[in-house]
N, C-alpha and C positions, 0 to 999 in steps of 0.2 A: 459649487465646484463640480466639474464633470468627473464622474467616476468610471474608470475603465472596467469592463467585465473581462476577467481572465478566463476565457472559455477554453475548455480542455480539448474539444474535438479537433481543431486544426493542429494542435500540438501532437495529439495521439496519431493523427493521420500521417504526419511526418515520421514519427517513430515506427509506425507499422510499415511504411514504405521501406525504411532501412532494414527492418527485420525480414521482409519478403526477399530482399536482395541477398541477405545472408542465408536464408533458407534455400534459395535457388543455388547458391554456391555449394552448399552442402549436398544438394540433390545431384549436382554434377559429379560429385565424388561418391554417389551411391548411398547417401545417408539421408534419412528423413527424421528430423527432430520429433521426439515423442514425449508428451507430458502425461503422467498418471495422476489422477485426482482421487482422493479418498474422502468419503463423507459418511459420518455416523450420526445422522439426524434426519428427522422427517419434518423439520421446520421449513415452510415454503421459502422463507428468506434465504436460508442456508442453501437450499436446493437451487434457488435462482442464482446465487453467487457462483456456484459450481458451473451452472449452465452458461453463464456469461464468460467464464474462463474458457470453456470448450468452444464457444462461438468465436472468441478472440483468436484462439489457436487456429480454428478452421479458416478464418479469414486470411491468415498469412501462410497457410500450408503446413502447419504443425499438426501431427496426429495426436490423438488423445486416447487414454484408457480411463474408464469410469468405474471405480470400485465403490459400492455403497453397502452400508450395513444398517440394520434396524437399530434404533437407539438402545434397545435392551440386549443387543448381541454381546457375547462375551468379549471382554477387553483383549483377551489373548488372541482372538481372531484378528482384531485390528492390528495388534503388534506384529503378528506373523505375516499379515499381508504387506505391511509397510516394509518389513525386512525382505520379503520376496521381491517387491518392486525395486528396492534399493540395489539388489544384486542382479536384476533382470538385464540381460545384454541389450534388449530392444527398447528399454526405457532410459531416457536421458535425464528426466526430472520428475520429482515427486512432490505433490502439494497436498497437505492434509487440511481440510476445512475445519476451522474452529468457530465456535466453542464445541468441545467434546463433552460427553456425559461425565459427571463428577467422578465416577469410579475409574475413569481412564486417566492415567498419568500422562499429562502433556509432555513433561520432560522425558519420560520413557519413550514416547512416540518420536519426539524430535531426535533423540540420540540414535534411533534405529534408521534414520535417513542418512545415508552416507553424505559427507560434506559436498562432494562433487555433484550431487543431485538435489541439494537442499536450496531450491530457488527462492524460498521464502526467508532464507538466512536466519534460521533459528538454531541450527546445530551449534554447540558451544565453540567448536573450532571456527566456524564462520563468524560468529559474534565476536570472537577474539580478534580475528583478522580485520573486521570492520572497525573495532575500537582502536586497533593499532595503525589504522590508516592504509591498510593493504587489503581491501575487500575482495573476496572471491565473487560475491554477488552483493548488490545493494538492494535491500528490501524494496518491494515494488512501490509502496505508497511514499516513503521518504524520497525515493528516486523520482517519483512523479512530481513532488513538490519542487525539487531542484530543476527538473526539466521545464516545468511550467514557468517558474520565475525566469529562467534563462531565455526561454522562447519569447518572453515579453520584455526582455532587456532590463530586468530588475536584478541588480547586483546585491549580494548580501555582504560584500566586503566592507568592514568597518561599521556595519549596521547593528543596532540593538534588536535582537529577535527574541520574542517571547513565545514559547510553545506551551499551550494549555493542554496537558495530558502527558502521562509518563508511561504509556504502554510499551511492552517489549516490541510490539510490531511497528509502532510509529514514533511515539514521543522520544524514547531513548535513542534509537538509531539515528533519527533525524538530528537530534542534538549533537551526536558525534560527528555527523557529516557537516553540520553548519560551523562547528568550531575547528574543523580541519583546514589545512592550508590549500589554497588554490581556488579555482572557479567553483562556485556553489558553496563556498565556505568562508573562512576569515571573518565570521560574525561573532559578536559578543552575545552569548546565548543564555537565556534563563528558562528553566523548565518549571512550570507551575502544576500543581496537582491538588487533591482534595484537602491536603493539610496546609496549603498556602494561605497565609493571612493577607487580607486586603488585596485580592486578585486585581481589582480595578487599578490600584496604584501601580502594579507591575505592568499591566497592559497599556496604561496611558504613557509610559516611558518608552514604549517600543516603536521602532520604525517599521517592523514587520511583526504581525501577530499570526501564528499558526494554531488553529484549534483542532484538537483530536481527542476529545474527552467523551463524546457521546451524550452530552447533556443538551437537549434542544434549547437553542437561543439563550444560552448562558451569558454570552458576551453581547452587549448592546452598544449603541453609539456613545453613551455616556462614559464608557470604559475605554474609549479610543482617542488618540490624539489626531488633530487635523493632518491629512496627508499620509496617514498610515496605509500600508499594504496589508490586506487581510486574505489569508488562505484558509478556507474552511474545509477541512478534510472529511468531517463526519456527514453522514446522511441518516438522519433520525426519522423514524415514522411516528408522527404525532397524530394520535387518534382523533377522529372527528367527535364532536360533542354527542354523547349518548350512544356511540356505537360499541362501547366496551372494549376498545382497542382493535387489534386485528390489522389486516394488511391494507385496509381501505383508506387510511388516513393520509394526511399531507406529508410530503417529504421535506424536511427542514434540516438546516445545519446546526452547528453549535453557536452560530452568530445570528443575531436578529438582523436580517439582511436590510430591511428598510431603514432602520435607524443608523446602521453602520455605513450605508452609502452616503449619508450626510457628512461623514467625516473622512472616509477612505478615499485615497487617490486611485486605488485599484482593489478589486475584490473578486473572489471566485463565486460563481452562482452555485446553488445546490438545488437540484442536480445540474450536471453539465460542466462541472469544474474539474476537480481532481479525479473523479471516477474513471473517465475514459483514458486518461493518461496512466493511471495505475494498471489497467489491463494491458496497455501497450508495453509498459515497463516489465510486466510479468512475462509476456511472451518473449521480450528481449532477453530476460534471464534464462528462459528455456533454451533459446538458441545459443546463448553463451555456454550453457552446460553441454549442449551437443557439440559445439565447436571444441570445447576442452577435451571431451572424451574422444573425439575424432583425432585430435592432435596426439593424445596419449597412445591411441591405437597404432598410429603411424610411426 
């Protein structure tokens, strides 16, 4: 069976082109969308994630502000910075990179971002709107999954979808989107996690499997049914033998790609699948925030 590769770059390029047009329209009205990022980590991976967001913004004409803290900085400094950015007239969107140090309360950080600037969709008001089917923003990675499937003509309507992973950032919001009515939804959705018994029995019944649990190659071909569509969201760094870990290892997903391609009709590569689309969806949210604020001002 020939397996389609669901590559993210062409999908992301289309989304970025749409964002550029919207940025240009705002520019004609004298407004430049601005994203502020906040980082409290010296982990190279976290730093790279923030840099990728800045690069994505620069490519479409969005300005950025970069606020960084040492990992041992007082939590109060972070809270105050987030509050200041949330009220800054020149800032349209605020993004706080996670994970944060244990002494920092993530709920406290999220509540300090005003809902209109919460492009990651973590504020309780925005989560509630998403669950109610009236989202202010759709979280970037769940949105990327929907964009990717739609771009390749893969409908979720009437399909059995299994999501492996129940994180607040991906698994939970994606489940809400998939069970919603309309394009990108209307699916019968099962969310699996670390307490799920007999994961393979669940995934074998699925028409679409989405993995977002951060466990390298947890799902292999024996756990899939013929013709399944596989969307692998995770990008895990698997250390090379004897290197003690670090950043030099191979990048792999939650799915064993080689064995999965023997069963799947379509599959995302890792890297090169969901990642580029997620960045494009994030800059789309930044522009949406800027458009909303511009409309309110007028």
